[in-house]
N, CA, C and O atoms as CSV, one atom per row, in Angstrom:
chain,resi,resn,atom,element,x,y,z
A,1,MET,N,N,-17.803,21.466,-6.239
A,1,MET,CA,C,-17.704,20.352,-7.158
A,1,MET,C,C,-16.243,19.936,-7.302
A,1,MET,O,O,-15.359,20.775,-7.480
A,2,ASN,N,N,-16.009,18.658,-7.223
A,2,ASN,CA,C,-14.665,18.118,-7.371
A,2,ASN,C,C,-14.320,18.025,-8.848
A,2,ASN,O,O,-14.984,17.314,-9.602
A,3,THR,N,N,-13.284,18.741,-9.259
A,3,THR,CA,C,-12.896,18.745,-10.668
A,3,THR,C,C,-11.631,17.937,-10.923
A,3,THR,O,O,-11.129,17.914,-12.047
A,4,LEU,N,N,-11.113,17.279,-9.903
A,4,LEU,CA,C,-9.909,16.473,-10.087
A,4,LEU,C,C,-10.222,15.255,-10.943
A,4,LEU,O,O,-11.241,14.590,-10.758
A,5,GLN,N,N,-9.347,14.983,-11.863
A,5,GLN,CA,C,-9.486,13.812,-12.725
A,5,GLN,C,C,-8.439,12.787,-12.315
A,5,GLN,O,O,-7.257,13.111,-12.196
A,6,HIS,N,N,-8.868,11.568,-12.102
A,6,HIS,CA,C,-7.940,10.505,-11.727
A,6,HIS,C,C,-8.012,9.380,-12.746
A,6,HIS,O,O,-9.064,9.108,-13.325
A,7,THR,N,N,-6.874,8.735,-12.952
A,7,THR,CA,C,-6.803,7.601,-13.863
A,7,THR,C,C,-7.067,6.307,-13.099
A,7,THR,O,O,-7.106,6.293,-11.869
A,8,VAL,N,N,-7.245,5.240,-13.837
A,8,VAL,CA,C,-7.392,3.924,-13.217
A,8,VAL,C,C,-6.150,3.609,-12.388
A,8,VAL,O,O,-6.253,3.046,-11.298
A,9,GLU,N,N,-4.981,3.971,-12.905
A,9,GLU,CA,C,-3.735,3.730,-12.178
A,9,GLU,C,C,-3.712,4.489,-10.858
A,9,GLU,O,O,-3.229,3.976,-9.849
A,10,ASP,N,N,-4.239,5.724,-10.867
A,10,ASP,CA,C,-4.324,6.500,-9.625
A,10,ASP,C,C,-5.165,5.759,-8.594
A,10,ASP,O,O,-4.760,5.622,-7.440
A,11,TYR,N,N,-6.341,5.278,-9.012
A,11,TYR,CA,C,-7.230,4.599,-8.081
A,11,TYR,C,C,-6.621,3.293,-7.573
A,11,TYR,O,O,-6.824,2.926,-6.416
A,12,LYS,N,N,-5.878,2.590,-8.427
A,12,LYS,CA,C,-5.192,1.379,-7.983
A,12,LYS,C,C,-4.169,1.723,-6.905
A,12,LYS,O,O,-4.062,1.023,-5.898
A,13,LEU,N,N,-3.419,2.801,-7.118
A,13,LEU,CA,C,-2.436,3.241,-6.131
A,13,LEU,C,C,-3.121,3.655,-4.835
A,13,LEU,O,O,-2.672,3.281,-3.752
A,14,PHE,N,N,-4.206,4.424,-4.934
A,14,PHE,CA,C,-4.929,4.858,-3.733
A,14,PHE,C,C,-5.396,3.646,-2.930
A,14,PHE,O,O,-5.289,3.629,-1.704
A,15,GLU,N,N,-5.914,2.632,-3.628
A,15,GLU,CA,C,-6.397,1.435,-2.947
A,15,GLU,C,C,-5.249,0.702,-2.256
A,15,GLU,O,O,-5.392,0.265,-1.114
A,16,ALA,N,N,-4.121,0.566,-2.935
A,16,ALA,CA,C,-2.967,-0.109,-2.335
A,16,ALA,C,C,-2.488,0.644,-1.099
A,16,ALA,O,O,-2.202,0.031,-0.071
A,17,ILE,N,N,-2.399,1.964,-1.192
A,17,ILE,CA,C,-1.965,2.772,-0.048
A,17,ILE,C,C,-2.930,2.603,1.119
A,17,ILE,O,O,-2.504,2.422,2.259
A,18,ALA,N,N,-4.223,2.663,0.836
A,18,ALA,CA,C,-5.222,2.511,1.897
A,18,ALA,C,C,-5.125,1.134,2.540
A,18,ALA,O,O,-5.183,1.014,3.764
A,19,ASP,N,N,-4.979,0.101,1.727
A,19,ASP,CA,C,-4.888,-1.256,2.271
A,19,ASP,C,C,-3.630,-1.436,3.116
A,19,ASP,O,O,-3.686,-2.014,4.202
A,20,ILE,N,N,-2.507,-0.947,2.625
A,20,ILE,CA,C,-1.251,-1.062,3.378
A,20,ILE,C,C,-1.336,-0.262,4.676
A,20,ILE,O,O,-0.875,-0.727,5.719
A,21,ALA,N,N,-1.914,0.925,4.623
A,21,ALA,CA,C,-2.068,1.747,5.831
A,21,ALA,C,C,-2.964,1.050,6.852
A,21,ALA,O,O,-2.683,1.075,8.050
A,22,PHE,N,N,-4.037,0.432,6.376
A,22,PHE,CA,C,-4.944,-0.284,7.268
A,22,PHE,C,C,-4.211,-1.429,7.964
A,22,PHE,O,O,-4.318,-1.600,9.179
A,23,ILE,N,N,-3.470,-2.205,7.187
A,23,ILE,CA,C,-2.717,-3.331,7.741
A,23,ILE,C,C,-1.670,-2.830,8.735
A,23,ILE,O,O,-1.507,-3.404,9.812
A,24,ALA,N,N,-0.965,-1.766,8.375
A,24,ALA,CA,C,0.045,-1.196,9.274
A,24,ALA,C,C,-0.595,-0.750,10.584
A,24,ALA,O,O,-0.034,-0.973,11.657
A,25,GLY,N,N,-1.755,-0.129,10.503
A,25,GLY,CA,C,-2.468,0.294,11.705
A,25,GLY,C,C,-2.881,-0.885,12.562
A,25,GLY,O,O,-2.758,-0.847,13.786
A,26,GLN,N,N,-3.372,-1.933,11.917
A,26,GLN,CA,C,-3.754,-3.139,12.653
A,26,GLN,C,C,-2.569,-3.731,13.410
A,26,GLN,O,O,-2.724,-4.257,14.512
A,27,LYS,N,N,-1.392,-3.639,12.811
A,27,LYS,CA,C,-0.183,-4.206,13.416
A,27,LYS,C,C,0.492,-3.246,14.392
A,27,LYS,O,O,1.517,-3.583,14.985
A,28,GLY,N,N,-0.082,-2.043,14.564
A,28,GLY,CA,C,0.477,-1.088,15.514
A,28,GLY,C,C,1.714,-0.365,15.020
A,28,GLY,O,O,2.509,0.131,15.819
A,29,PHE,N,N,1.883,-0.304,13.700
A,29,PHE,CA,C,3.054,0.361,13.125
A,29,PHE,C,C,3.023,1.852,13.434
A,29,PHE,O,O,2.073,2.547,13.074
A,30,PHE,N,N,4.063,2.341,14.101
A,30,PHE,CA,C,4.225,3.772,14.364
A,30,PHE,C,C,5.671,4.012,14.753
A,30,PHE,O,O,6.152,3.488,15.757
A,31,SER,N,N,6.353,4.804,13.954
A,31,SER,CA,C,7.774,5.064,14.198
A,31,SER,C,C,8.001,6.186,15.202
A,31,SER,O,O,9.105,6.359,15.717
A,32,GLY,N,N,6.944,6.947,15.475
A,32,GLY,CA,C,7.087,8.138,16.303
A,32,GLY,C,C,6.971,9.406,15.480
A,32,GLY,O,O,6.847,10.499,16.032
A,33,ASP,N,N,7.010,9.268,14.160
A,33,ASP,CA,C,6.909,10.409,13.239
A,33,ASP,C,C,5.826,10.086,12.213
A,33,ASP,O,O,6.089,9.421,11.211
A,34,SER,N,N,4.617,10.557,12.467
A,34,SER,CA,C,3.490,10.203,11.602
A,34,SER,C,C,3.677,10.670,10.165
A,34,SER,O,O,3.235,9.992,9.238
A,35,ARG,N,N,4.317,11.803,9.964
A,35,ARG,CA,C,4.554,12.305,8.595
A,35,ARG,C,C,5.482,11.362,7.839
A,35,ARG,O,O,5.257,11.072,6.664
A,36,GLU,N,N,6.515,10.889,8.507
A,36,GLU,CA,C,7.432,9.942,7.863
A,36,GLU,C,C,6.738,8.607,7.614
A,36,GLU,O,O,6.956,7.974,6.580
A,37,ASP,N,N,5.902,8.178,8.559
A,37,ASP,CA,C,5.160,6.927,8.366
A,37,ASP,C,C,4.254,7.022,7.143
A,37,ASP,O,O,4.191,6.086,6.346
A,38,ILE,N,N,3.559,8.135,6.987
A,38,ILE,CA,C,2.685,8.329,5.826
A,38,ILE,C,C,3.502,8.293,4.541
A,38,ILE,O,O,3.114,7.636,3.574
A,39,ALA,N,N,4.627,8.995,4.529
A,39,ALA,CA,C,5.487,9.002,3.342
A,39,ALA,C,C,5.977,7.588,3.025
A,39,ALA,O,O,6.042,7.197,1.860
A,40,GLU,N,N,6.318,6.829,4.059
A,40,GLU,CA,C,6.791,5.453,3.866
A,40,GLU,C,C,5.685,4.582,3.282
A,40,GLU,O,O,5.932,3.803,2.361
A,41,ILE,N,N,4.489,4.704,3.799
A,41,ILE,CA,C,3.370,3.900,3.301
A,41,ILE,C,C,3.053,4.263,1.852
A,41,ILE,O,O,2.707,3.384,1.063
A,42,ILE,N,N,3.163,5.519,1.496
A,42,ILE,CA,C,2.973,5.928,0.098
A,42,ILE,C,C,4.051,5.291,-0.779
A,42,ILE,O,O,3.752,4.797,-1.866
A,43,ARG,N,N,5.300,5.298,-0.315
A,43,ARG,CA,C,6.381,4.640,-1.077
A,43,ARG,C,C,6.090,3.154,-1.241
A,43,ARG,O,O,6.286,2.595,-2.320
A,44,TRP,N,N,5.626,2.519,-0.181
A,44,TRP,CA,C,5.293,1.100,-0.262
A,44,TRP,C,C,4.173,0.859,-1.265
A,44,TRP,O,O,4.224,-0.098,-2.038
A,45,GLY,N,N,3.164,1.724,-1.255
A,45,GLY,CA,C,2.069,1.582,-2.219
A,45,GLY,C,C,2.573,1.677,-3.645
A,45,GLY,O,O,2.163,0.901,-4.508
A,46,LYS,N,N,3.460,2.625,-3.893
A,46,LYS,CA,C,4.041,2.772,-5.237
A,46,LYS,C,C,4.863,1.544,-5.604
A,46,LYS,O,O,4.813,1.075,-6.741
A,47,GLU,N,N,5.615,1.025,-4.646
A,47,GLU,CA,C,6.418,-0.175,-4.901
A,47,GLU,C,C,5.518,-1.373,-5.204
A,47,GLU,O,O,5.781,-2.135,-6.134
A,48,PHE,N,N,4.458,-1.533,-4.414
A,48,PHE,CA,C,3.515,-2.632,-4.636
A,48,PHE,C,C,2.927,-2.546,-6.036
A,48,PHE,O,O,2.862,-3.549,-6.746
A,49,GLU,N,N,2.503,-1.368,-6.431
A,49,GLU,CA,C,1.920,-1.193,-7.763
A,49,GLU,C,C,2.943,-1.456,-8.861
A,49,GLU,O,O,2.598,-2.031,-9.894
A,50,ALA,N,N,4.186,-1.050,-8.661
A,50,ALA,CA,C,5.227,-1.306,-9.664
A,50,ALA,C,C,5.482,-2.809,-9.804
A,50,ALA,O,O,5.615,-3.322,-10.915
A,51,ILE,N,N,5.548,-3.499,-8.682
A,51,ILE,CA,C,5.769,-4.948,-8.704
A,51,ILE,C,C,4.625,-5.652,-9.424
A,51,ILE,O,O,4.844,-6.614,-10.160
A,52,HIS,N,N,3.407,-5.170,-9.208
A,52,HIS,CA,C,2.215,-5.845,-9.727
A,52,HIS,C,C,1.613,-5.154,-10.949
A,52,HIS,O,O,0.431,-5.326,-11.248
A,53,GLU,N,N,2.421,-4.384,-11.642
A,53,GLU,CA,C,1.942,-3.652,-12.813
A,53,GLU,C,C,1.244,-4.564,-13.824
A,53,GLU,O,O,0.230,-4.182,-14.407
A,54,ASP,N,N,1.776,-5.749,-14.028
A,54,ASP,CA,C,1.221,-6.662,-15.028
A,54,ASP,C,C,0.476,-7.842,-14.414
A,54,ASP,O,O,0.162,-8.806,-15.112
A,55,THR,N,N,0.195,-7.776,-13.124
A,55,THR,CA,C,-0.499,-8.876,-12.458
A,55,THR,C,C,-1.946,-8.930,-12.911
A,55,THR,O,O,-2.625,-7.906,-12.992
A,56,ASP,N,N,-2.407,-10.125,-13.204
A,56,ASP,CA,C,-3.812,-10.355,-13.547
A,56,ASP,C,C,-4.533,-10.718,-12.252
A,56,ASP,O,O,-4.401,-11.835,-11.753
A,57,TRP,N,N,-5.290,-9.771,-11.716
A,57,TRP,CA,C,-5.940,-9.976,-10.425
A,57,TRP,C,C,-7.097,-10.960,-10.501
A,57,TRP,O,O,-7.682,-11.303,-9.473
A,58,ASP,N,N,-7.439,-11.422,-11.702
A,58,ASP,CA,C,-8.401,-12.516,-11.820
A,58,ASP,C,C,-7.722,-13.857,-11.536
A,58,ASP,O,O,-8.389,-14.849,-11.242
A,59,GLU,N,N,-6.391,-13.877,-11.627
A,59,GLU,CA,C,-5.631,-15.100,-11.390
A,59,GLU,C,C,-4.899,-15.093,-10.050
A,59,GLU,O,O,-4.570,-16.152,-9.517
A,60,VAL,N,N,-4.646,-13.913,-9.507
A,60,VAL,CA,C,-3.906,-13.760,-8.250
A,60,VAL,C,C,-4.822,-13.081,-7.240
A,60,VAL,O,O,-5.517,-12.121,-7.573
A,61,ASP,N,N,-4.822,-13.576,-6.016
A,61,ASP,CA,C,-5.657,-12.992,-4.965
A,61,ASP,C,C,-5.031,-11.681,-4.485
A,61,ASP,O,O,-3.966,-11.681,-3.867
A,62,TYR,N,N,-5.703,-10.566,-4.775
A,62,TYR,CA,C,-5.184,-9.238,-4.418
A,62,TYR,C,C,-4.988,-9.112,-2.911
A,62,TYR,O,O,-3.940,-8.658,-2.451
A,63,THR,N,N,-5.992,-9.512,-2.150
A,63,THR,CA,C,-5.923,-9.346,-0.698
A,63,THR,C,C,-4.728,-10.098,-0.118
A,63,THR,O,O,-3.999,-9.563,0.718
A,64,ALA,N,N,-4.532,-11.325,-0.556
A,64,ALA,CA,C,-3.388,-12.103,-0.068
A,64,ALA,C,C,-2.073,-11.444,-0.472
A,64,ALA,O,O,-1.124,-11.414,0.312
A,65,ALA,N,N,-2.016,-10.918,-1.691
A,65,ALA,CA,C,-0.782,-10.284,-2.175
A,65,ALA,C,C,-0.454,-9.027,-1.380
A,65,ALA,O,O,0.692,-8.838,-0.974
A,66,VAL,N,N,-1.434,-8.171,-1.155
A,66,VAL,CA,C,-1.164,-6.922,-0.440
A,66,VAL,C,C,-0.868,-7.206,1.031
A,66,VAL,O,O,-0.035,-6.529,1.632
A,67,GLU,N,N,-1.539,-8.196,1.615
A,67,GLU,CA,C,-1.255,-8.555,3.005
A,67,GLU,C,C,0.163,-9.107,3.153
A,67,GLU,O,O,0.864,-8.761,4.104
A,68,ALA,N,N,0.588,-9.957,2.225
A,68,ALA,CA,C,1.948,-10.509,2.277
A,68,ALA,C,C,2.984,-9.408,2.075
A,68,ALA,O,O,4.002,-9.376,2.768
A,69,PHE,N,N,2.730,-8.512,1.133
A,69,PHE,CA,C,3.650,-7.406,0.873
A,69,PHE,C,C,3.787,-6.533,2.120
A,69,PHE,O,O,4.899,-6.216,2.541
A,70,ALA,N,N,2.657,-6.148,2.707
A,70,ALA,CA,C,2.684,-5.282,3.889
A,70,ALA,C,C,3.352,-5.985,5.065
A,70,ALA,O,O,4.137,-5.373,5.789
A,71,ALA,N,N,3.049,-7.253,5.257
A,71,ALA,CA,C,3.663,-7.998,6.360
A,71,ALA,C,C,5.178,-8.029,6.202
A,71,ALA,O,O,5.908,-7.875,7.181
A,72,ASN,N,N,5.650,-8.225,4.984
A,72,ASN,CA,C,7.091,-8.229,4.728
A,72,ASN,C,C,7.694,-6.860,5.032
A,72,ASN,O,O,8.736,-6.780,5.682
A,73,LYS,N,N,7.065,-5.798,4.579
A,73,LYS,CA,C,7.576,-4.446,4.832
A,73,LYS,C,C,7.575,-4.137,6.323
A,73,LYS,O,O,8.523,-3.543,6.836
A,74,LEU,N,N,6.526,-4.535,7.012
A,74,LEU,CA,C,6.434,-4.256,8.442
A,74,LEU,C,C,7.479,-5.047,9.217
A,74,LEU,O,O,8.034,-4.534,10.188
A,75,ARG,N,N,7.756,-6.267,8.818
A,75,ARG,CA,C,8.818,-7.056,9.473
A,75,ARG,C,C,10.159,-6.368,9.290
A,75,ARG,O,O,10.961,-6.292,10.220
A,76,ILE,N,N,10.393,-5.873,8.094
A,76,ILE,CA,C,11.654,-5.190,7.818
A,76,ILE,C,C,11.775,-3.941,8.686
A,76,ILE,O,O,12.829,-3.696,9.274
A,77,ASP,N,N,10.702,-3.146,8.771
A,77,ASP,CA,C,10.767,-1.876,9.485
A,77,ASP,C,C,10.633,-2.012,11.000
A,77,ASP,O,O,11.057,-1.116,11.731
A,78,LEU,N,N,10.065,-3.088,11.481
A,78,LEU,CA,C,9.882,-3.239,12.922
A,78,LEU,C,C,11.116,-3.818,13.602
A,78,LEU,O,O,11.175,-3.861,14.831
A,79,HIS,N,N,12.094,-4.260,12.833
A,79,HIS,CA,C,13.318,-4.830,13.420
A,79,HIS,C,C,14.408,-3.811,13.460
A,79,HIS,O,O,15.511,-4.106,13.920
């Protein structure tokens, strides 16, 4: 039985990390060090959540926001 307790904020972070990782995978993001890539994507997820802490997702399209955020991060890291 899973006894871990997670908050709404935890689940929001998990979703952001999963979405960013999916987008990064689609774009072929790989630095050569998978552990560092995972750590970077987790940092990006935390940054995304911090930026959007007060965002009303009924007014802002989440998918467009996370895709734009990830695309910007990937452009920065791929150059």
